[in-house]
N, CA, C and O of each residue as an XYZ file, in Angstrom:
920
protein
N      85.108    -20.894    -75.096
C      84.275    -20.770    -73.917
C      84.542    -21.941    -73.005
O      84.563    -23.083    -73.465
N      84.748    -21.695    -71.725
C      85.075    -22.756    -70.781
C      83.898    -23.036    -69.862
O      83.865    -22.565    -68.725
N      82.928    -23.808    -70.356
C      81.900    -24.314    -69.487
C      80.753    -23.373    -69.218
O      80.743    -22.209    -69.620
N      79.748    -23.956    -68.489
C      78.519    -23.238    -68.226
C      78.671    -22.060    -67.308
O      77.872    -21.126    -67.382
N      79.679    -22.061    -66.428
C      79.833    -20.949    -65.489
C      80.107    -19.644    -66.217
O      79.562    -18.598    -65.864
N      80.965    -19.714    -67.247
C      81.259    -18.513    -68.013
C      80.028    -18.049    -68.775
O      79.722    -16.857    -68.796
N      79.322    -18.984    -69.400
C      78.118    -18.615    -70.139
C      77.088    -17.974    -69.227
O      76.443    -16.994    -69.599
N      76.932    -18.535    -68.019
C      75.973    -17.987    -67.066
C      76.361    -16.581    -66.653
O      75.505    -15.702    -66.558
N      77.660    -16.358    -66.404
C      78.127    -15.038    -65.989
C      77.898    -14.008    -67.077
O      77.476    -12.886    -66.794
N      78.174    -14.382    -68.330
C      77.987    -13.445    -69.428
C      76.509    -13.166    -69.668
O      76.134    -12.039    -69.988
N      75.673    -14.182    -69.517
C      74.240    -13.969    -69.685
C      73.704    -13.034    -68.619
O      72.878    -12.165    -68.899
N      74.180    -13.216    -67.391
C      73.742    -12.335    -66.308
C      74.182    -10.908    -66.551
O      73.442     -9.964    -66.275
N      75.400    -10.752    -67.072
C      75.911     -9.423    -67.391
C      75.049     -8.754    -68.452
O      74.712     -7.577    -68.326
N      74.693     -9.493    -69.492
C      73.878     -8.926    -70.558
C      72.492     -8.552    -70.074
O      71.981     -7.485    -70.414
N      71.876     -9.420    -69.283
C      70.542     -9.125    -68.768
C      70.570     -7.894    -67.887
O      69.684     -7.043    -67.973
N      71.590     -7.793    -67.033
C      71.711     -6.635    -66.152
C      71.828     -5.355    -66.947
O      71.172     -4.362    -66.636
N      72.671     -5.374    -67.987
C      72.876     -4.166    -68.775
C      71.640     -3.802    -69.573
O      71.273     -2.631    -69.662
N      70.996     -4.811    -70.158
C      69.857     -4.516    -71.020
C      68.653     -4.041    -70.228
O      67.824     -3.300    -70.756
N      68.540     -4.451    -68.970
C      67.406     -4.020    -68.178
C      67.641     -2.673    -67.521
O      66.707     -2.062    -67.002
N      68.908     -2.195    -67.540
C      69.212     -0.908    -66.925
C      68.831      0.223    -67.850
O      69.057      0.146    -69.057
N      68.251      1.277    -67.293
C      67.877      2.431    -68.102
C      68.780      3.617    -67.850
O      68.631      4.646    -68.508
N      69.712      3.508    -66.919
C      70.557      4.640    -66.574
C      71.986      4.165    -66.372
O      72.228      3.183    -65.670
N      72.932      4.863    -66.990
C      74.348      4.567    -66.786
C      74.688      4.770    -65.318
O      74.128      5.649    -64.664
N      75.617      3.947    -64.789
C      75.916      3.966    -63.366
C      76.348      5.335    -62.872
O      76.097      5.685    -61.719
N      76.999      6.118    -63.735
C      77.438      7.441    -63.325
C      76.334      8.485    -63.366
O      76.560      9.633    -62.984
N      75.149      8.109    -63.821
C      74.030      9.022    -63.830
C      73.988      9.933    -65.041
O      73.129     10.811    -65.118
N      74.899      9.745    -65.993
C      74.989     10.687    -67.108
C      74.178     10.253    -68.312
O      73.981     11.045    -69.233
N      73.698      9.010    -68.332
C      73.030      8.508    -69.522
C      71.622      8.064    -69.178
O      71.436      7.149    -68.376
N      70.645      8.695    -69.770
C      69.266      8.268    -69.621
C      68.797      7.695    -70.937
O      68.815      8.382    -71.958
N      68.375      6.443    -70.924
C      67.865      5.803    -72.135
C      66.623      5.028    -71.744
O      66.593      3.800    -71.825
N      65.620      5.736    -71.326
C      64.428      5.111    -70.791
C      63.597      4.413    -71.840
O      63.928      4.469    -73.024
N      62.522      3.755    -71.434
C      61.717      2.951    -72.353
C      61.022      3.769    -73.429
O      60.558      3.205    -74.420
N      60.936      5.096    -73.260
C      60.273      5.925    -74.254
C      61.234      6.445    -75.326
O      60.800      7.097    -76.276
N      62.542      6.164    -75.185
C      63.511      6.617    -76.191
C      63.217      5.925    -77.517
O      63.059      4.705    -77.558
N      63.144      6.693    -78.596
C      62.790      6.132    -79.887
C      63.991      5.662    -80.672
O      65.134      5.782    -80.230
N      63.710      5.122    -81.852
C      64.757      4.637    -82.753
C      65.161      5.790    -83.665
O      64.570      5.988    -84.727
N      66.165      6.543    -83.248
C      66.696      7.651    -84.035
C      68.212      7.570    -84.030
O      68.810      6.931    -83.164
N      68.828      8.228    -85.012
C      70.283      8.275    -85.041
C      70.850      8.932    -83.808
O      71.887      8.503    -83.301
N      70.192      9.964    -83.313
C      70.674     10.670    -82.140
C      70.608      9.784    -80.900
O      71.540      9.790    -80.096
N      69.530      9.023    -80.729
C      69.407      8.132    -79.579
C      70.493      7.060    -79.599
O      71.090      6.760    -78.565
N      70.749      6.487    -80.765
C      71.785      5.463    -80.884
C      73.171      6.046    -80.636
O      73.985      5.443    -79.938
N      73.440      7.222    -81.210
C      74.752      7.828    -81.031
C      75.005      8.179    -79.566
O      76.131      8.058    -79.084
N      73.975      8.608    -78.868
C      74.135      8.942    -77.455
C      74.530      7.718    -76.638
O      75.397      7.800    -75.768
N      73.895      6.590    -76.918
C      74.258      5.363    -76.221
C      75.638      4.862    -76.645
O      76.389      4.329    -75.828
N      75.961      5.036    -77.912
C      77.211      4.494    -78.439
C      78.436      5.247    -77.934
O      79.497      4.648    -77.754
N      78.305      6.553    -77.701
C      79.467      7.357    -77.339
C      80.022      6.938    -75.978
O      79.272      6.741    -75.022
N      81.346      6.807    -75.908
C      82.010      6.438    -74.664
C      83.114      5.438    -74.906
O      83.487      5.161    -76.047
N      83.633      4.898    -73.818
C      84.655      3.854    -73.864
C      84.052      2.555    -73.374
O      83.259      2.539    -72.433
N      84.439      1.459    -74.024
C      83.929      0.140    -73.668
C      85.098     -0.844    -73.641
O      86.034     -0.721    -74.430
N      85.043     -1.822    -72.731
C      86.160     -2.752    -72.574
C      85.615     -4.141    -72.249
O      84.685     -4.276    -71.454
N      86.197     -5.176    -72.865
C      85.767     -6.547    -72.587
C      86.705     -7.234    -71.593
O      86.854     -8.455    -71.632
N      87.334     -6.471    -70.710
C      88.315     -7.027    -69.770
C      87.735     -8.182    -68.959
O      88.393     -9.210    -68.801
N      86.508     -8.031    -68.441
C      85.923     -9.083    -67.609
C      85.696    -10.352    -68.416
O      85.962    -11.451    -67.930
N      85.212    -10.213    -69.628
C      84.979    -11.375    -70.473
C      86.291    -12.051    -70.854
O      86.377    -13.279    -70.861
N      87.317    -11.255    -71.172
C      88.620    -11.819    -71.524
C      89.219    -12.601    -70.365
O      89.824    -13.655    -70.562
N      89.044    -12.073    -69.142
C      89.547    -12.780    -67.968
C      88.780    -14.076    -67.733
O      89.346    -15.050    -67.237
N      87.486    -14.093    -68.087
C      86.658    -15.265    -67.839
C      86.920    -16.395    -68.824
O      86.970    -17.560    -68.432
N      87.088    -16.058    -70.110
C      87.199    -17.152    -71.079
C      88.484    -17.137    -71.903
O      88.637    -17.947    -72.818
N      89.416    -16.224    -71.591
C      90.724    -16.247    -72.229
C      90.794    -15.613    -73.602
O      91.820    -15.727    -74.272
N      89.729    -14.944    -74.046
C      89.774    -14.310    -75.363
C      90.649    -13.066    -75.334
O      91.077    -12.627    -74.267
N      90.913    -12.503    -76.497
C      91.707    -11.288    -76.604
C      91.000    -10.131    -75.912
O      89.804     -9.919    -76.111
N      91.744     -9.379    -75.095
C      91.152     -8.193    -74.490
C      91.088     -7.080    -75.535
O      92.051     -6.842    -76.263
N      89.955     -6.409    -75.596
C      89.720     -5.349    -76.563
C      89.154     -4.123    -75.857
O      88.400     -4.242    -74.891
N      89.526     -2.953    -76.347
C      89.045     -1.686    -75.796
C      88.530     -0.842    -76.952
O      89.231     -0.660    -77.947
N      87.311     -0.326    -76.828
C      86.660      0.421    -77.906
C      86.454      1.868    -77.487
O      85.965      2.147    -76.392
N      86.834      2.784    -78.371
C      86.571      4.213    -78.214
C      85.508      4.602    -79.235
O      85.669      4.353    -80.430
N      84.428      5.210    -78.769
C      83.406      5.765    -79.651
C      83.275      7.250    -79.347
O      82.952      7.624    -78.219
N      83.522      8.101    -80.336
C      83.421      9.546    -80.158
C      82.538     10.144    -81.241
O      82.481      9.642    -82.364
N      81.855     11.219    -80.891
C      81.029     11.920    -81.864
C      81.904     12.648    -82.877
O      82.967     13.172    -82.544
N      81.434     12.668    -84.111
C      82.087     13.423    -85.177
C      81.044     14.343    -85.808
O      79.842     14.152    -85.627
N      81.516     15.336    -86.544
C      80.624     16.303    -87.175
C      81.050     16.514    -88.621
O      82.209     16.307    -88.979
N      80.090     16.929    -89.446
C      80.386     17.176    -90.850
C      79.377     18.169    -91.408
O      78.187     18.112    -91.096
N      79.875     19.084    -92.244
C      78.987     20.026    -92.931
C      78.404     19.426    -94.206
O      77.468     19.976    -94.786
N      78.954     18.308    -94.635
C      78.559     17.760    -95.936
C      77.949     16.359    -95.854
O      77.381     15.884    -96.838
N      78.054     15.694    -94.713
C      77.514     14.341    -94.566
C      76.249     14.388    -93.718
O      76.225     15.016    -92.659
N      75.213     13.730    -94.183
C      73.951     13.726    -93.464
C      73.960     12.715    -92.331
O      74.836     11.854    -92.258
N      72.972     12.830    -91.446
C      72.836     11.889    -90.357
C      73.723     12.221    -89.176
O      74.152     13.362    -89.003
N      73.994     11.204    -88.362
C      74.761     11.353    -87.128
C      76.002     10.474    -87.231
O      75.904      9.297    -87.580
N      77.173     11.043    -86.929
C      78.440     10.347    -87.128
C      79.083      9.953    -85.812
O      79.091     10.723    -84.851
N      79.625      8.737    -85.780
C      80.407      8.234    -84.652
C      81.738      7.713    -85.180
O      81.780      6.964    -86.155
N      82.823      8.117    -84.523
C      84.149      7.564    -84.826
C      84.391      6.382    -83.899
O      84.197      6.493    -82.688
N      84.816      5.245    -84.459
C      85.080      4.030    -83.685
C      86.547      3.643    -83.823
O      87.085      3.580    -84.929
N      87.191      3.383    -82.674
C      88.602      2.977    -82.657
C      88.742      1.787    -81.719
O      88.366      1.856    -80.549
N      89.288      0.692    -82.247
C      89.422     -0.553    -81.497
C      90.886     -0.812    -81.171
O      91.737     -0.813    -82.060
N      91.177     -1.032    -79.878
C      92.523     -1.377    -79.417
C      92.553     -2.839    -78.979
O      91.601     -3.324    -78.367
N      93.634     -3.538    -79.288
C      93.849     -4.880    -78.754
C      94.750     -4.785    -77.518
O      95.679     -3.978    -77.474
N      94.464     -5.613    -76.526
C      95.292     -5.644    -75.323
C      94.926     -4.599    -74.287
O      95.641     -4.456    -73.295
N      93.835     -3.857    -74.478
C      93.445     -2.826    -73.521
C      93.625     -1.433    -74.088
O      94.043     -1.283    -75.237
N      93.314     -0.404    -73.295
C      93.328      0.972    -73.818
C      94.683      1.460    -74.279
O      94.756      2.372    -75.103
N      95.766      0.879    -73.771
C      97.104      1.296    -74.174
C      97.692      0.399    -75.264
O      98.842      0.578    -75.667
N      96.909     -0.557    -75.735
C      97.398     -1.466    -76.762
C      97.327     -0.853    -78.146
O      96.784      0.239    -78.312
N      97.863     -1.534    -79.135
C      97.875     -0.999    -80.508
C      96.476     -0.852    -81.076
O      95.558     -1.584    -80.706
N      96.328      0.108    -81.984
C      95.058      0.322    -82.665
C      94.907     -0.735    -83.756
O      95.780     -0.895    -84.608
N      93.796     -1.445    -83.715
C      93.560     -2.533    -84.670
C      92.599     -2.129    -85.784
O      92.755     -2.567    -86.923
N      91.601     -1.292    -85.464
C      90.589     -0.953    -86.456
C      90.042      0.440    -86.177
O      89.885      0.841    -85.024
N      89.753      1.175    -87.252
C      89.146      2.505    -87.148
C      88.045      2.625    -88.197
O      88.222      2.213    -89.344
N      86.925      3.183    -87.801
C      85.783      3.333    -88.698
C      85.046      4.633    -88.389
O      85.205      5.211    -87.313
N      84.250      5.078    -89.336
C      83.230      6.086    -89.107
C      81.881      5.421    -89.350
O      81.645      4.835    -90.406
N      80.997      5.519    -88.356
C      79.631      5.023    -88.502
C      78.717      6.213    -88.801
O      78.766      7.235    -88.117
N      77.899      6.066    -89.814
C      76.982      7.137    -90.216
C      75.547      6.646    -90.032
O      75.014      5.899    -90.853
N      74.941      7.086    -88.935
C      73.556      6.729    -88.652
C      72.611      7.654    -89.422
O      72.823      8.867    -89.450
N      71.588      7.102    -90.036
C      70.522      7.935    -90.577
C      69.818      8.637    -89.423
O      69.835      8.155    -88.290
N      69.209      9.761    -89.713
C      68.525     10.510    -88.662
C      67.302      9.770    -88.147
O      66.988      9.841    -86.958
N      66.602      9.055    -89.036
C      65.351      8.391    -88.678
C      65.233      7.086    -89.456
O      65.939      6.899    -90.447
N      64.362      6.185    -89.031
C      64.222      4.900    -89.726
C      63.683      5.051    -91.140
O      63.045      6.047    -91.478
N      63.955      4.035    -91.961
C      63.352      3.931    -93.281
C      61.882      3.550    -93.153
O      61.369      3.363    -92.049
N      61.217      3.438    -94.292
C      59.798      3.083    -94.286
C      59.552      1.703    -93.672
O      58.462      1.436    -93.165
N      60.567      0.820    -93.716
C      60.394     -0.519    -93.153
C      60.609     -0.561    -91.645
O      60.529     -1.628    -91.036
N      60.884      0.603    -91.031
C      61.039      0.666    -89.585
C      62.451      0.434    -89.086
O      62.692      0.506    -87.880
N      63.401      0.154    -89.985
C      64.793     -0.055    -89.590
C      65.593      1.218    -89.839
O      65.334      1.950    -90.794
N      66.569      1.472    -88.971
C      67.412      2.661    -89.109
C      68.763      2.259    -89.699
O      69.488      1.481    -89.079
N      69.125      2.775    -90.896
C      70.376      2.369    -91.540
C      71.607      3.011    -90.889
O      71.543      4.112    -90.342
N      72.716      2.293    -90.965
C      74.014      2.805    -90.524
C      75.059      2.409    -91.559
O      75.369      1.227    -91.704
N      75.604      3.385    -92.279
C      76.681      3.134    -93.231
C      78.014      3.070    -92.488
O      78.168      3.660    -91.418
N      78.968      2.352    -93.061
C      80.290      2.182    -92.451
C      81.341      2.702    -93.420
O      81.327      2.368    -94.605
N      82.257      3.526    -92.905
C      83.319      4.128    -93.696
C      84.680      3.786    -93.094
O      84.818      3.688    -91.875
N      85.690      3.605    -93.957
C      87.080      3.521    -93.520
C      87.742      4.879    -93.748
O      87.145      5.772    -94.349
N      88.979      5.030    -93.267
C      89.684      6.313    -93.294
C      90.890      6.241    -94.217
O      91.627      5.255    -94.201
N      91.099      7.285    -95.026
C      92.275      7.323    -95.890
C      93.557      7.581    -95.091
O      94.624      7.095    -95.466
N      93.463      8.337    -94.000
C      94.639      8.637    -93.163
C      94.311      8.277    -91.711
O      94.160      9.170    -90.878
N      94.201      6.996    -91.402
C      93.768      6.591    -90.058
C      94.714      7.011    -88.947
O      94.284      7.215    -87.811
N      96.008      7.143    -89.262
C      96.971      7.496    -88.208
C      96.681      8.876    -87.621
O      96.942      9.103    -86.440
N      96.153      9.793    -88.413
C      95.839     11.134    -87.910
C      94.689     11.080    -86.912
O      94.669     11.842    -85.945
N      93.728     10.182    -87.141
C      92.613     10.044    -86.217
C      93.023      9.296    -84.954
O      92.468      9.536    -83.882
N      93.990      8.392    -85.076
C      94.442      7.639    -83.904
C      95.200      8.518    -82.932
O      95.195      8.251    -81.730
N      95.851      9.560    -83.422
C      96.610     10.473    -82.573
C      95.627     11.301    -81.737
O      94.855     12.078    -82.298
N      95.643     11.149    -80.402
C      94.664     11.879    -79.584
C      94.808     13.384    -79.660
O      93.850     14.105    -79.380
N      95.994     13.883    -80.037
C      96.175     15.317    -80.171
C      95.532     15.880    -81.427
O      95.052     17.013    -81.431
N      95.521     15.091    -82.491
C      94.954     15.533    -83.757
C      93.484     15.166    -83.913
O      92.775     15.784    -84.707
N      93.026     14.184    -83.179
C      91.687     13.641    -83.407
C      90.564     14.665    -83.227
O      89.666     14.710    -84.068
N      90.568     15.489    -82.175
C      89.432     16.416    -82.018
C      89.202     17.303    -83.233
O      88.059     17.495    -83.647
N      90.276     17.851    -83.814
C      90.118     18.700    -84.987
C      89.624     17.893    -86.183
O      88.801     18.369    -86.965
N      90.125     16.682    -86.317
C      89.695     15.835    -87.436
C      88.216     15.493    -87.308
O      87.486     15.505    -88.299
N      87.777     15.191    -86.100
C      86.386     14.790    -85.897
C      85.429     15.970    -85.992
O      84.232     15.785    -86.210
N      85.949     17.176    -85.830
C      85.082     18.362    -85.874
C      84.631     18.699    -87.287
O      83.678     19.458    -87.464
N      85.303     18.146    -88.301
C      84.944     18.488    -89.677
C      85.228     17.362    -90.640
O      86.030     17.522    -91.560
N      84.580     16.217    -90.446
C      84.793     15.065    -91.316
C      84.189     15.339    -92.690
O      83.082     15.865    -92.803
N      84.933     14.975    -93.727
C      84.440     15.133    -95.096
C      84.483     13.790    -95.823
O      85.311     12.940    -95.497
N      83.610     13.592    -96.793
C      83.638     12.332    -97.551
C      84.980     12.067    -98.220
O      85.345     10.911    -98.436
N      85.730     13.139    -98.554
C      87.020     12.955    -99.199
C      88.050     12.278    -98.322
O      89.027     11.726    -98.830
N      87.850     12.311    -97.007
C      88.767     11.662    -96.073
C      88.406     10.202    -95.830
O      89.099      9.493    -95.100
N      87.306      9.757    -96.451
C      86.748      8.447    -96.136
C      86.545      7.608    -97.389
O      86.537      8.112    -98.511
N      86.382      6.313    -97.157
C      85.972      5.398    -98.225
C      84.835      4.538    -97.694
O      84.966      3.885    -96.659
N      83.726      4.544    -98.409
C      82.540      3.849    -97.936
C      82.632      2.354    -98.225
O      83.034      1.940    -99.312
N      82.252      1.555    -97.232
C      82.080      0.131    -97.488
C      80.929     -0.069    -98.462
O      80.071      0.801    -98.610
N      80.918     -1.213    -99.121
C      79.808     -1.568    -99.984
C      78.496     -1.404    -99.215
O      78.401     -1.852    -98.073
N      77.483     -0.771    -99.816
C      76.200     -0.611    -99.115
C      75.580     -1.921    -98.648
O      74.761     -1.925    -97.730
N      75.963     -3.032    -99.270
C      75.492     -4.330    -98.791
C      75.981     -4.654    -97.395
O      75.445     -5.546    -96.737
N      77.014     -3.924    -96.930
C      77.570     -4.130    -95.595
C      77.024     -3.123    -94.578
O      77.507     -3.056    -93.448
N      76.008     -2.334    -94.984
C      75.373     -1.431    -94.028
C      74.688     -2.229    -92.916
O      74.240     -3.357    -93.119
N      74.621     -1.610    -91.737
C      73.868     -2.182    -90.624
C      72.464     -1.587    -90.615
O      72.250     -0.457    -91.056
N      71.515     -2.363    -90.108
C      70.147     -1.894    -89.948
C      69.719     -2.128    -88.500
O      69.766     -3.248    -87.992
N      69.298     -1.032    -87.849
C      69.015     -1.046    -86.417
C      67.521     -1.126    -86.146
O      66.695     -0.566    -86.867
N      67.211     -1.851    -85.067
C      65.849     -1.939    -84.562
C      65.904     -1.760    -83.048
O      66.987     -1.706    -82.465
N      64.760     -1.669    -82.424
C      64.699     -1.551    -80.968
C      64.363     -0.146    -80.530
O      63.904      0.682    -81.317
N      64.603      0.105    -79.249
C      64.305      1.409    -78.678
C      64.354      1.335    -77.166
O      64.332      0.248    -76.589
N      64.421      2.504    -76.518
C      64.442      2.528    -75.068
C      65.744      2.037    -74.498
O      66.755      2.733    -74.595
N      65.756      0.847    -73.900
C      66.924      0.356    -73.184
C      67.856     -0.493    -74.028
O      68.993     -0.731    -73.621
N      67.414     -0.962    -75.198
C      68.251     -1.867    -75.984
C      67.983     -1.702    -77.473
O      66.835     -1.647    -77.914
N      69.080     -1.622    -78.244
C      68.998     -1.534    -79.698
C      69.871     -2.632    -80.303
O      70.879     -3.032    -79.721
N      69.467     -3.111    -81.479
C      70.219     -4.151    -82.179
C      70.434     -3.712    -83.619
O      69.504     -3.264    -84.288
N      71.679     -3.847    -84.092
C      72.009     -3.546    -85.476
C      72.668     -4.744    -86.130
O      73.529     -5.383    -85.525
N      72.275     -5.061    -87.364
C      72.830     -6.233    -88.039
C      72.947     -5.980    -89.535
O      72.191     -5.199    -90.115
N      73.917     -6.663    -90.148
C      74.038     -6.700    -91.602
C      73.050     -7.737    -92.126
O      72.946     -8.831    -91.573
N      72.332     -7.398    -93.183
C      71.414     -8.362    -93.781
C      72.196     -9.581    -94.273
O      73.143     -9.435    -95.047
N      71.816    -10.758    -93.840
C      72.555    -11.976    -94.148
C      72.612    -12.202    -95.659
O      71.583    -12.255    -96.333
N      73.826    -12.334    -96.172
C      74.040    -12.606    -97.585
C      74.319    -11.387    -98.430
O      74.729    -11.519    -99.583
N      74.102    -10.174    -97.875
C      74.268     -8.955    -98.672
C      75.698     -8.434    -98.691
O      76.083     -7.748    -99.637
N      76.495     -8.741    -97.673
C      77.852     -8.191    -97.551
C      78.864     -9.229    -98.016
O      79.025    -10.277    -97.390
N      79.539     -8.933    -99.115
C      80.504     -9.862    -99.696
C      81.803     -9.123   -100.005
O      81.782     -7.984   -100.469
N      82.909     -9.768    -99.748
C      84.212     -9.199   -100.098
C      85.201    -10.321   -100.353
O      85.044    -11.433    -99.849
N      86.223    -10.015   -101.143
C      87.227    -11.021   -101.478
C      88.282    -11.088   -100.386
O      88.774    -10.062    -99.915
N      88.619    -12.299    -99.993
C      89.659    -12.516    -98.995
C      91.020    -12.140    -99.565
O      91.382    -12.586   -100.653
N      91.782    -11.316    -98.831
C      93.129    -10.955    -99.278
C      94.054    -12.166    -99.244
O      95.004    -12.253   -100.022
N      93.774    -13.089    -98.348
C      94.656    -14.243    -98.179
C      94.420    -15.305    -99.233
O      95.376    -15.871    -99.763
N      93.147    -15.589    -99.553
C      92.839    -16.692   -100.454
C      92.287    -16.243   -101.803
O      92.292    -17.023   -102.755
N      91.805    -14.987   -101.904
C      91.167    -14.528   -103.126
C      89.738    -15.004   -103.284
O      89.064    -14.622   -104.240
N      89.264    -15.825   -102.371
C      87.895    -16.338   -102.442
C      86.924    -15.316   -101.855
O      87.303    -14.489   -101.026
N      85.682    -15.385   -102.290
C      84.669    -14.443   -101.817
C      84.139    -14.873   -100.459
O      83.774    -16.029   -100.242
N      84.108    -13.901    -99.550
C      83.578    -14.123    -98.208
C      82.208    -13.466    -98.078
O      81.977    -12.379    -98.608
N      81.312    -14.128    -97.376
C      80.030    -13.544    -96.986
C      80.166    -13.129    -95.522
O      80.387    -13.967    -94.647
N      80.032    -11.831    -95.268
C      80.258    -11.287    -93.932
C      78.926    -11.071    -93.227
O      77.995    -10.500    -93.795
N      78.850    -11.529    -91.996
C      77.701    -11.243    -91.136
C      78.213    -10.562    -89.873
O      79.330    -10.829    -89.428
N      77.405     -9.690    -89.301
C      77.813     -8.994    -88.084
C      76.584     -8.483    -87.360
O      75.545     -8.224    -87.968
N      76.720     -8.342    -86.043
C      75.629     -7.823    -85.229
C      76.190     -7.008    -84.078
O      77.157     -7.416    -83.434
N      75.587     -5.862    -83.822
C      75.858     -5.036    -82.645
C      74.615     -5.042    -81.756
O      73.492     -5.183    -82.239
N      74.832     -4.889    -80.469
C      73.767     -4.424    -79.589
C      74.345     -3.301    -78.738
O      75.549     -3.266    -78.480
N      73.488     -2.387    -78.305
C      73.932     -1.298    -77.444
C      72.843     -1.007    -76.427
O      71.664     -0.897    -76.764
N      73.269     -0.885    -75.161
C      72.367     -0.518    -74.081
C      73.103      0.492    -73.215
O      74.189      0.947    -73.573
N      72.519      0.842    -72.082
C      73.118      1.873    -71.248
C      74.483      1.474    -70.711
O      75.326      2.343    -70.487
N      74.725      0.193    -70.498
C      75.964     -0.232    -69.854
C      76.794     -1.201    -70.674
O      77.942     -1.469    -70.322
N      76.248     -1.733    -71.758
C      76.923     -2.810    -72.474
C      76.830     -2.594    -73.978
O      75.796     -2.189    -74.509
N      77.947     -2.877    -74.648
C      78.026     -2.870    -76.103
C      78.525     -4.239    -76.529
O      79.534     -4.706    -76.000
N      77.859     -4.898    -77.464
C      78.323     -6.200    -77.929
C      78.554     -6.153    -79.438
O      77.913     -5.392    -80.163
N      79.478     -6.980    -79.882
C      79.809     -7.048    -81.307
C      80.238     -8.459    -81.652
O      81.155     -9.010    -81.042
N      79.575     -9.031    -82.622
C      79.961    -10.331    -83.156
C      80.063    -10.244    -84.666
O      79.194     -9.658    -85.311
N      81.110    -10.818    -85.240
C      81.347    -10.726    -86.683
C      81.893    -12.053    -87.179
O      82.732    -12.671    -86.524
N      81.412    -12.491    -88.348
C      81.871    -13.758    -88.914
C      81.961    -13.634    -90.427
O      81.288    -12.806    -91.040
N      82.807    -14.476    -91.018
C      82.945    -14.518    -92.471
C      83.022    -15.963    -92.933
O      83.859    -16.732    -92.462
N      82.148    -16.321    -93.851
C      82.169    -17.681    -94.402
C      82.403    -17.599    -95.909
O      81.972    -16.650    -96.564
N      83.095    -18.611    -96.451
C      83.371    -18.621    -97.872
C      82.096    -18.911    -98.663
O      81.322    -19.807    -98.326
N      81.903    -18.133    -99.714
C      80.693    -18.261   -100.510
C      80.610    -19.616   -101.196
O      79.520    -20.167   -101.356
N      81.773    -20.164   -101.609
C      81.744    -21.375   -102.426
C      81.415    -22.638   -101.643
O      80.765    -23.534   -102.181
N      81.850    -22.737   -100.379
C      81.595    -23.975    -99.643
C      81.009    -23.761    -98.245
O      80.731    -24.734    -97.545
N      80.816    -22.505    -97.827
C      80.216    -22.239    -96.526
C      81.153    -22.375    -95.346
O      80.732    -22.172    -94.207
N      82.422    -22.716    -95.582
C      83.377    -22.842    -94.484
C      83.673    -21.472    -93.884
O      83.820    -20.484    -94.603
N      83.759    -21.426    -92.548
C      84.011    -20.154    -91.878
C      85.500    -19.827    -91.867
O      86.327    -20.643    -91.460
N      85.824    -18.624    -92.320
C      87.196    -18.130    -92.261
C      87.491    -17.491    -90.915
O      88.619    -17.556    -90.428
N      86.485    -16.875    -90.314
C      86.627    -16.314    -88.973
C      85.244    -16.198    -88.341
O      84.226    -16.159    -89.032
N      85.235    -16.143    -87.015
C      83.995    -16.043    -86.251
C      84.353    -15.586    -84.846
O      85.526    -15.623    -84.476
N      83.369    -15.152    -84.044
C      83.674    -14.742    -82.671
C      84.347    -15.871    -81.885
O      84.035    -17.047    -82.071
N      85.262    -15.496    -81.016
C      85.981    -16.493    -80.210
C      84.986    -17.285    -79.370
O      84.164    -16.719    -78.650
N      85.081    -18.618    -79.479
C      84.184    -19.481    -78.729
C      82.741    -19.405    -79.183
O      81.854    -19.940    -78.519
N      82.490    -18.737    -80.326
C      81.135    -18.604    -80.805
C      80.300    -17.588    -80.048
O      79.083    -17.528    -80.223
N      80.947    -16.783    -79.200
C      80.244    -15.798    -78.373
C      80.737    -14.410    -78.741
O      81.943    -14.177    -78.819
N      79.809    -13.484    -78.969
C      80.175    -12.113    -79.325
C      80.991    -11.466    -78.215
O      80.905    -11.875    -77.057
N      81.780    -10.457    -78.566
C      82.497     -9.679    -77.561
C      81.511     -8.824    -76.775
O      80.655     -8.150    -77.347
N      81.649     -8.867    -75.439
C      80.813     -8.084    -74.535
C      81.676     -6.995    -73.906
O      82.557     -7.275    -73.094
N      81.406     -5.740    -74.296
C      82.179     -4.604    -73.801
C      81.363     -3.855    -72.754
O      80.287     -3.337    -73.052
N      81.872     -3.799    -71.541
C      81.210     -3.055    -70.481
C      81.601     -1.587    -70.600
O      82.756     -1.268    -70.884
N      80.642     -0.698    -70.383
C      80.933      0.732    -70.475
C      81.980      1.120    -69.437
O      81.853      0.792    -68.257
N      83.026      1.831    -69.896
C      84.123      2.206    -69.023
C      84.222      3.711    -68.815
O      85.084      4.175    -68.068
N      83.348      4.483    -69.467
C      83.417      5.936    -69.292
C      82.056      6.537    -69.515
O      81.168      5.916    -70.100
N      81.904      7.765    -69.037
C      80.718      8.565    -69.280
C      80.549      8.739    -70.782
O      81.535      8.974    -71.480
N      79.320      8.631    -71.306
C      79.117      8.797    -72.749
C      79.540     10.156    -73.277
O      79.874     10.280    -74.455
N      79.533     11.182    -72.430
C      79.925     12.500    -72.887
C      81.413     12.750    -72.849
O      81.873     13.822    -73.243
N      82.169     11.781    -72.382
C      83.602     11.959    -72.204
C      84.342     11.731    -73.511
O      84.302     10.628    -74.055
N      85.008     12.740    -74.017
C      85.821     12.628    -75.212
C      87.283     12.824    -74.800
O      87.581     13.561    -73.861
N      88.169     12.167    -75.503
C      89.583     12.309    -75.159
C      90.364     11.089    -75.560
O      89.813     10.202    -76.212
N      91.658     11.005    -75.189
C      92.504      9.906    -75.625
C      92.083      8.590    -74.996
O      92.697      7.556    -75.260
């Protein structure tokens, strides 16, 4: 992060997005009465998001996120396919996931979101094959992350926040073999999607990775939420 000017600009961007109840194109209504449901979250999540403005401001890696609805006859809840590109929308695919939102919150008032990886991610990355793949997702095509890495969502109306419970998500580093404690947080509003993720070693607390400059990625909505495609 380069100074207070960048921090001020990003804060203003976040406040503007979180206070907005309608997507600029008029296609997304997420008013203050919208509840905490899987459908409400998926509606806000669907679309394209890009951190181009933030990357230009502080020099971080430019990232482009695709979120598309998926369907399944065998999986409960609401499904979103997530595809992350580095370098912009035409850059290489870096990460692919399926997010599985519960239909409604648990008794504690939080709405769970399970995270799945793909056994054949290249088929989903291909824009020609993706629609058919997303129309009938099955558990056999996926591998679930440890439930300790599930996200739990709170909020409603114009802004929602999802986070991994601190200390519950652990995995072994491929590079060092040491156990990492993973923390992560999403926010989603009508115009902005943010994501911050960090991993610290369990044995000494040293961070193996964290958001660039200590600031989460801020992705501005780049498409209508109903827009599906490459």
